C-alpha positions, 0 to 999 in steps of 0.5 A: 266517058258516056253518060246514062243519057248517052247509053239510053239514046244508043238503046233508042237508036238501036231500036230504030233498026227493028223490023216486024217479022210479020204483019202484026204491029211489033215493039221496037226495042233496043238493048245496050250492055255496060259495065264499069263505065265501059260499053260491052255491046248492043242489040236490037229486036230481030237483029240476028233472027226475025222476032228474037228479043233484044235482051235475048239477042245481046245476053244469049247470042252475042255474050253466050259465053261472057260473065255478065255479073255486075253490069247494067242493062239499058233496054227500051222496053220492060223485059218480058215475064212470059212467052208464047211458048213455054220452051222459051225463057222470058227476058226477065229470067234471062237477066236474073240468070246472068246476074245483071245488077241494074236495069234501066227501062225505057217504057212499060210494056203495054201488053197487059199480061206483062205490064209491071210484072217485069219490073216487079220480077227483077226487083224481087230478084234483088235487081235495081230497076229505074226508068228512063227520064221522062223526055226519053220515055216519051221518045220510046213511047212514040217510037212504039205508038202503033204496038202500044195502040194495038195492045190497048185495043187487045186489052179492051177486048180481052180483060185480064180479070181472074175471078172465077166466073162460074156462069156470069149469065146464070140469070139470062139462062134461068129465065129463058130455060124456065120457060122453053127447056130448050138449049137453043134458047140460050145458044146462038151462033156466036156461042163456043161449045166446049166439049168434053168426054162422058165417062166419070174419069173424064168428068172428074179430070177434064171438066176443071180445065174446060171450066177454066176455058169457058170462064176465060171466054166469058171474060172476053164476051160483052154483057150486051151480047149475051150469046158471046160465051161458051157452053160445056157439054159432052161429046155424045151430046154434041155428036147426037145433035146436028144442029150443034155442028155449025158452032165453034167448038173447042174439044178438051181431052185426049182422043181416047177419051173424047170422040170429038177430039178424035174427029177434030184430029182426023179432019185436021190432018186430012187438011194437012194441019199439023198439031202443036206441042209444048211440054207434053200438051197438045193442040190442033186447029182446023176451020170446017163449017166453023172454027175447031180446036182440040186440046189434050195432054200426053196420056195425062190430065195434067197435060190437058190442063197445061194445054188449056192454060197455054191456049188461054195465054197465047196470043196465037190461041184463044185471042186468035180463035174468038175473032173468028167467031165473033167477027 
């Protein structure tokens, strides 16, 4: 009969088969399912489809129709609590839904938007959780050293503070504007322009998600780089001032309410770029004189807010956009 350590080592061995689905550092994850001392199955990340998580492959592809209640899952990486797409179910949710009793984990996810949250979510659902013994954790951590190194670098560049910043450079702005009264005194090439429509309804509905986006960008900037920040302005103001057109732009709100969104959509589609969609929220990207993004909802302010939230959270959203602007 196999021991706990045997199943943990089997999960580690499964992780060795993992191959990244692209040129980005990806985690090596193996998963093993056991019940009543008997091995039910095993899987690794990307085993059946590139990028598929190990837990998803095991629970939903290999045992989709089986009853898995009261089983134990051994996984080398903390189960995720969020996915890039709202349509994808996080692995922690899948484990809870399948009524797994016990989860044993090889290492915490170094992604700071997940780290510790997977364990907490499982425990909140009444699932017993344990970490692998120290010597086996060390093996898992060594397996994932490149992924961990990449995530540590990302977390240093993109702090996870959720404090409402409003305008962290107010003193900088007020000092310069009191003297010059000109926007270019507080505007640099590294400044991202967040553009909204200009009617009253748009002001009331779209300014809040636009401000969330501005705060997220300001969190990512550095204090010693005062122009690495975002500024809010109306579509009319942006389109009327040709000196602003060389700046990176994120336009918030639908094409019927925001002329800049309409222009970005038209330009992107003329270059063959396709919009992305999630839960009746939309976005589209185009590289012109500078990067341009439009974010909007399907005829609703709630959809626009979801589009902004998705863009802030997604690794393929704001985190990819800002290095294009800041180098």
